[in-house]
C-alpha positions as CSV (number, residue, x, y, z in Angstrom):
1,M,0.8,-45.2,4.0
2,T,-1.9,-42.9,2.7
3,D,-0.9,-40.0,5.3
4,T,2.9,-40.2,4.5
5,V,1.9,-40.0,0.5
6,A,-0.7,-36.9,1.4
7,D,1.9,-35.1,3.5
8,D,4.5,-35.5,0.9
9,T,2.3,-34.3,-1.5
10,L,1.6,-31.4,0.6
11,L,5.2,-30.9,0.9
12,R,6.0,-30.8,-2.6
13,T,2.7,-28.1,-3.0
14,T,4.4,-25.9,-0.2
15,R,8.0,-26.0,-2.1
16,S,6.3,-24.8,-5.5
17,S,4.4,-22.3,-3.6
18,L,7.3,-20.7,-2.1
19,C,9.3,-20.7,-5.3
20,L,6.3,-18.9,-6.8
21,K,6.4,-16.3,-4.2
22,K,9.8,-15.9,-4.4
23,R,9.1,-15.5,-8.2
24,L,6.2,-13.2,-7.4
25,S,9.2,-10.8,-4.9
26,R,11.5,-10.6,-8.0
27,V,8.7,-9.4,-10.1
28,L,7.5,-6.6,-7.5
29,Q,10.9,-6.2,-7.2
30,I,10.4,-6.1,-3.4
31,V,13.8,-7.3,-2.3
32,S,16.9,-4.4,-1.9
33,P,19.4,-3.9,0.6
34,R,17.8,-2.0,3.6
35,Q,18.8,1.6,4.5
36,E,19.4,3.5,7.2
37,R,16.8,6.4,8.4
38,A,17.4,9.5,6.2
39,T,18.4,12.6,7.9
40,I,17.3,14.7,5.0
41,A,16.2,18.4,5.8
42,P,12.7,19.6,4.9
43,P,11.8,21.4,2.1
44,P,12.9,25.2,1.8
45,Q,10.2,28.0,3.4
46,A,10.4,29.5,-0.1
47,H,9.3,26.2,-1.9
48,V,6.4,25.4,0.5
49,A,4.8,29.1,0.2
50,A,5.4,29.0,-3.8
51,S,3.6,25.8,-3.5
52,L,0.3,27.4,-2.2
53,Y,-0.1,29.0,-5.6
54,E,0.9,26.2,-7.8
55,S,-1.2,25.3,-10.7
56,D,-2.4,21.7,-11.2
57,L,0.6,20.7,-13.5
58,S,0.6,17.7,-14.8
59,V,4.0,15.7,-15.1
60,H,4.0,16.2,-18.7
61,E,3.9,20.1,-18.3
62,Y,6.5,20.1,-15.5
63,L,9.1,18.3,-18.0
64,A,7.6,20.4,-21.0
65,Q,8.9,23.5,-19.0
66,P,12.6,24.9,-19.7
67,D,15.1,23.7,-16.9
68,T,15.3,27.0,-15.1
69,Q,11.4,27.2,-14.7
70,R,9.9,23.7,-14.1
71,G,11.7,23.7,-10.7
72,T,10.9,20.4,-8.5
73,V,7.6,18.5,-7.5
74,L,6.5,18.2,-3.8
75,Y,4.9,14.5,-3.6
76,L,3.2,12.9,-0.9
77,A,3.9,9.6,0.3
78,Y,1.6,7.4,2.4
79,G,1.9,4.0,1.8
80,S,5.2,1.6,0.7
81,N,7.2,4.8,-0.7
82,L,7.4,5.6,3.3
83,S,10.1,2.9,3.3
84,N,13.5,3.5,2.8
85,E,13.4,-0.2,1.1
86,T,11.3,0.9,-1.5
87,F,11.5,4.5,-2.3
88,R,15.3,4.6,-2.3
89,G,16.1,1.0,-2.8
90,K,13.7,-0.6,-5.4
91,R,12.9,2.7,-7.2
92,G,16.0,4.8,-7.1
93,I,14.5,7.9,-5.9
94,K,16.7,10.4,-4.4
95,P,14.7,13.1,-2.6
96,L,16.0,16.5,-2.2
97,S,14.2,16.9,1.2
98,Q,11.2,15.9,2.7
99,I,8.8,16.6,5.8
100,N,6.2,14.8,7.5
101,V,2.6,15.6,7.4
102,Q,-1.1,15.6,8.1
103,V,-3.6,15.9,5.3
104,P,-7.1,16.4,6.8
105,S,-9.1,15.9,3.2
106,L,-7.5,12.4,2.7
107,R,-7.7,9.1,5.2
108,L,-5.6,5.9,4.6
109,T,-7.1,2.9,2.7
110,F,-6.1,-0.8,2.1
111,D,-9.1,-1.0,-1.0
112,L,-6.8,-1.3,-4.1
113,P,-6.8,-5.0,-5.1
114,G,-3.7,-7.0,-5.5
115,L,-3.5,-10.7,-6.2
116,P,-5.5,-13.1,-3.9
117,Y,-3.6,-15.1,-1.8
118,A,-0.4,-13.3,-2.4
119,E,-1.2,-9.7,-2.2
120,P,-4.9,-8.9,-1.5
121,C,-4.5,-5.3,-1.7
122,F,-2.5,-2.2,-1.2
123,A,-2.3,1.1,0.5
124,N,-4.5,3.9,-1.3
125,S,-6.2,7.0,-0.2
126,G,-9.9,8.1,0.2
127,T,-11.8,11.4,0.6
128,R,-12.4,12.4,4.1
129,D,-14.9,14.8,5.8
130,A,-13.4,16.0,8.7
131,E,-16.4,17.2,10.6
132,K,-18.0,13.7,10.0
133,D,-15.1,11.8,10.7
134,R,-14.7,11.5,14.0
135,P,-13.9,8.6,17.0
136,S,-17.1,6.9,18.5
137,F,-16.9,7.1,22.1
138,S,-19.3,5.3,25.2
139,A,-22.5,6.8,26.2
140,G,-22.4,9.3,28.9
141,V,-18.2,10.6,28.4
142,S,-17.5,13.2,26.3
143,A,-14.8,13.5,23.3
144,S,-12.2,15.4,25.4
145,E,-12.6,13.3,28.2
146,K,-12.0,10.2,26.7
147,T,-9.2,11.5,24.6
148,A,-7.4,12.8,27.7
149,L,-7.6,9.0,29.2
150,L,-6.7,6.9,26.3
151,P,-6.2,6.7,23.0
152,H,-9.3,5.5,20.6
153,K,-9.2,1.8,20.2
154,P,-12.1,0.2,17.6
155,S,-15.3,-1.0,18.9
156,S,-16.1,-4.7,18.0
157,S,-18.3,-3.4,14.9
158,E,-15.4,-1.0,13.4
159,Y,-12.8,-2.8,11.5
160,R,-9.0,-1.9,12.5
161,K,-8.4,-0.5,9.1
162,D,-11.0,2.5,9.6
163,S,-10.5,3.1,13.0
164,W,-8.0,6.3,12.5
165,H,-9.9,9.2,12.6
166,K,-7.1,12.0,12.2
167,G,-6.6,12.3,8.5
168,L,-3.9,10.7,6.2
169,I,-0.7,11.0,7.8
170,G,2.5,10.8,5.3
171,V,6.1,12.2,4.3
172,V,6.2,15.0,1.4
173,Y,9.2,14.6,-0.7
174,E,10.7,17.0,-2.6
175,V,11.9,15.0,-5.9
176,T,13.1,16.2,-9.1
177,P,10.0,16.1,-12.2
178,E,12.1,13.2,-13.6
179,D,12.0,11.1,-10.3
180,Y,8.5,12.3,-10.1
181,A,7.5,10.5,-13.6
182,H,9.5,7.1,-12.6
183,I,7.4,7.1,-9.3
184,I,4.1,7.4,-11.7
185,A,6.1,4.6,-13.6
186,T,6.9,2.1,-10.8
187,E,3.4,3.0,-9.8
188,G,1.4,0.9,-12.7
189,G,2.0,4.0,-15.2
190,G,-1.3,5.6,-14.5
191,A,-3.3,2.4,-14.6
192,S,-4.9,2.6,-11.1
193,Y,-3.4,6.0,-9.6
194,H,-3.8,9.7,-11.2
195,D,-2.1,12.4,-10.0
196,I,-3.9,15.1,-8.1
197,L,-2.8,18.2,-5.6
198,V,-3.6,18.1,-1.7
199,D,-3.6,20.6,0.8
200,C,-0.7,19.4,3.5
201,H,-0.2,20.5,6.9
202,A,3.5,19.9,8.8
203,F,3.4,19.1,12.4
204,A,3.9,21.5,15.0
205,S,6.5,19.7,16.6
206,S,9.0,17.1,15.0
207,D,9.1,14.9,18.0
208,P,7.2,11.4,17.1
209,A,5.9,11.5,21.0
210,T,3.7,14.2,20.7
211,S,0.0,13.4,19.8
212,V,-1.5,14.2,16.6
213,P,-4.2,17.0,16.6
214,Q,-7.6,16.4,15.2
215,A,-6.9,19.1,13.3
216,P,-3.8,20.7,11.9
217,T,-2.8,24.1,13.5
218,L,0.0,24.8,10.7
219,P,-1.0,26.4,7.3
220,A,-1.1,24.2,4.3
221,F,1.0,23.8,1.2
222,K,0.1,21.7,-1.6
223,A,1.7,18.7,-2.5
224,H,0.9,16.1,-5.6
225,T,0.1,12.6,-4.6
226,L,-1.4,9.8,-6.3
227,F,-5.1,9.1,-6.0
228,A,-7.3,6.3,-6.7
229,P,-10.8,6.6,-5.4
230,A,-13.5,3.5,-5.1
231,A,-16.7,4.5,-6.3
232,Q,-19.8,4.5,-3.8
233,D,-22.2,1.5,-4.6
234,G,-24.0,2.2,-7.9
235,D,-22.1,4.8,-8.8
236,A,-19.5,5.2,-12.1
237,P,-15.9,5.6,-11.2
238,P,-15.1,9.0,-10.8
239,K,-13.3,10.8,-13.4
240,D,-10.6,11.9,-11.5
241,G,-9.3,8.2,-10.6
242,G,-11.4,5.1,-10.8
243,R,-10.5,1.5,-11.1
244,F,-11.4,-2.3,-10.7
245,Q,-12.6,-2.2,-7.2
246,R,-13.8,-5.1,-5.1
247,P,-17.5,-5.1,-3.8
248,D,-16.7,-4.8,0.2
249,T,-13.6,-2.3,-0.3
250,S,-12.5,-2.6,3.4
251,Y,-12.8,-6.1,3.5
252,A,-9.2,-7.3,2.3
253,Q,-6.0,-7.8,4.4
254,P,-2.5,-6.5,3.0
255,S,0.1,-8.9,3.3
256,A,2.7,-9.0,6.3
257,R,5.4,-7.9,3.8
258,Y,3.5,-5.0,2.4
259,L,2.3,-3.9,6.3
260,K,5.7,-4.1,7.4
261,L,7.1,-1.8,4.2
262,I,4.7,0.8,5.8
263,T,5.4,0.1,9.3
264,D,9.3,0.1,8.6
265,G,8.8,3.4,7.0
266,A,6.8,5.1,9.3
267,A,9.6,4.5,11.9
268,E,12.3,5.1,9.6
269,C,10.6,8.8,8.5
270,G,9.6,9.2,12.4
271,L,6.2,9.5,12.0
272,P,4.1,9.9,14.9
273,Y,4.3,7.1,17.8
274,E,0.3,7.2,17.8
275,Y,-0.2,6.7,14.4
276,Q,2.9,3.9,14.3
277,D,0.7,2.0,17.1
278,Y,-1.9,2.4,14.7
279,L,-0.2,0.8,12.0
280,H,1.3,-1.9,13.8
281,A,-1.9,-2.7,15.0
282,L,-3.3,-3.6,11.7
283,R,-4.0,-7.4,11.2
284,P,-1.9,-8.9,7.8
285,Y,-3.7,-11.5,5.5
286,T,-2.4,-14.7,6.3
287,L,-2.5,-18.2,5.1
288,T,-3.9,-20.5,8.2
289,S,-5.3,-23.6,6.1
290,N,-3.5,-26.2,3.8
291,K,-6.4,-25.5,1.3
292,Q,-5.3,-22.0,1.1
293,R,-1.6,-23.1,0.3
294,V,-2.6,-25.2,-2.6
295,G,-5.0,-22.8,-3.8
296,Q,-2.3,-20.1,-3.9
297,F,0.0,-22.7,-5.8
298,V,-2.8,-23.0,-8.5
299,F,-4.1,-19.7,-8.7
300,L,0.1,-17.8,-8.9
301,S,0.6,-20.8,-11.4
302,I,-2.0,-19.6,-13.9
303,W,-2.1,-15.7,-13.2
304,L,1.5,-14.8,-12.4
305,P,2.8,-15.4,-16.0
306,F,0.0,-12.5,-17.1
307,I,1.3,-10.2,-14.5
308,M,4.7,-10.7,-15.3
309,L,4.0,-9.8,-18.6
310,C,2.1,-6.5,-17.6
311,F,5.1,-5.5,-16.0
312,A,7.4,-6.0,-18.5
313,L,5.3,-4.3,-21.1
314,G,4.9,-1.5,-18.8
315,R,8.6,-1.0,-18.5
316,Q,9.0,-1.8,-22.0
317,F,6.2,1.0,-23.4
318,A,6.2,4.2,-20.2
319,D,6.3,7.3,-21.7
320,K,9.2,10.0,-20.2
321,D,5.8,11.2,-18.0
322,G,6.0,7.2,-16.7
323,L,2.4,7.2,-18.4
324,T,1.7,3.3,-20.5
325,P,-0.5,3.7,-23.3
326,T,-4.1,3.2,-23.1
327,W,-4.1,-0.1,-24.5
328,L,-1.6,-1.5,-21.9
329,R,-3.9,0.2,-18.8
330,Q,-7.3,-1.3,-20.4
331,L,-5.3,-4.8,-21.1
332,T,-3.8,-4.8,-17.7
333,A,-7.2,-4.0,-16.1
334,A,-9.1,-6.9,-18.0
335,I,-6.4,-9.2,-16.6
336,F,-6.7,-8.1,-12.9
337,K,-10.5,-8.5,-13.9
338,G,-10.3,-11.8,-15.1
339,C,-8.4,-13.0,-12.3
340,W,-10.7,-11.7,-9.4
341,M,-13.4,-13.1,-11.6
342,S,-11.9,-16.6,-11.3
343,Y,-10.9,-16.2,-7.8
344,D,-14.9,-15.2,-6.7
345,G,-16.2,-18.1,-8.9
346,F,-13.9,-21.0,-8.6
347,F,-10.8,-20.6,-5.8
348,K,-12.6,-19.0,-3.3
349,P,-15.2,-21.8,-2.9
350,L,-12.8,-24.7,-3.5
351,F,-9.9,-23.3,-1.6
352,G,-11.1,-20.9,0.7
353,D,-10.7,-17.0,1.6
354,G,-7.7,-15.2,-0.5
355,E,-8.5,-11.9,1.0
356,R,-8.9,-12.3,5.0
357,S,-7.0,-14.7,7.1
358,I,-9.7,-17.8,8.6
359,P,-9.6,-17.7,12.2
360,D,-9.4,-21.2,12.6
361,G,-7.6,-22.7,9.8
362,G,-10.1,-25.2,9.2
363,D,-7.3,-28.1,8.7
364,E,-4.3,-27.0,10.4
365,A,-3.2,-30.5,12.1
366,P,-0.5,-31.0,9.7
367,E,0.5,-27.8,9.6
368,G,2.9,-27.7,12.2
369,N,5.2,-30.4,10.4
370,L,4.8,-29.6,6.9
371,R,5.9,-26.1,7.9
372,R,9.0,-27.5,9.9
373,R,9.8,-29.8,6.9
374,A,9.6,-27.2,4.3
375,D,11.7,-24.5,6.2
376,E,14.5,-27.5,6.7
377,C,14.8,-26.9,2.4
378,L,15.3,-23.3,2.9
379,T,18.8,-21.7,3.2
380,E,19.0,-18.5,5.2
381,D,19.3,-16.7,2.0
382,D,16.0,-18.0,0.7
383,V,14.2,-17.1,4.0
384,E,15.4,-13.6,4.0
385,K,14.6,-12.9,0.0
386,A,11.1,-15.0,0.7
387,G,10.3,-12.5,3.5
């Protein structure tokens, strides 16, 4: 009798947790019709050449120029904006052209904190020293010999997120200044990311089966991207970015939902297969214990209304450049800091890890029956939306 009551309680908690996750999905606007792979031409060579001499204009300065002068913006995407579902569907951006690129000065990271137990982290970029960022190889085998035989695989001491050593791979979209302002608004309105110019290199071959070179072979052109660098231990946040960050910036795992957006986008854009394999090898955060599920339900019940409020205020107060006022950025930062402090001080000790998967699950015994009973209460449409 006691076991039945416990199972029923866990079932109700799981149902409530699923409802909260669906509410979170709606808040983040992650549900939209899937679109086919885009077949947009690359940017005109004249535009790419002109971008070499482009000054570091802000979005406000772009929009302040006369229509005949301001032209378009080259925007580098590397995270969920690779996905048609997010970029063209949810955000409604209509790129005029696009081209796949390699950015040797940056590297892909997942160090932007999200919400514990639901979206532990999001994609970001960090600075990269091309001379020092090289794969490690076994003693007695040269890099050239090893590279010719097998692609680099992370060692037991190297986390999978940090196992790519050929710079940031992404897509440069040509968009209107108005669309770029909308991109900034949908990426937090300047609360985390900041606009910078970076050197991008197109690939010599458009065949995704071609290996990614360690160093680009084609000339660079400049594109705008959104950047939120992490501060080094003991350092103040950088002036050209900076935001709330976790003590170990490589610890958290992105959710399966978020990783799927990136891997789907990489396939849709035809990024190199070598890079797609790296993305598919990343391990997502997974709830593996009932304690974590209860923790997720309680945590989202407390903090999700505040997050919803921040998003609503952001839509209400974002200016024409996509930026939110200082007071709202400070309020958003304070709320996220508060939710992570409560996680560190209360939720993690009581309910378990909300950033990385627990390998053994801890209390997995009733999981199978509980999941089956919860799934029976969901329609096919519910499952699709929850995914």
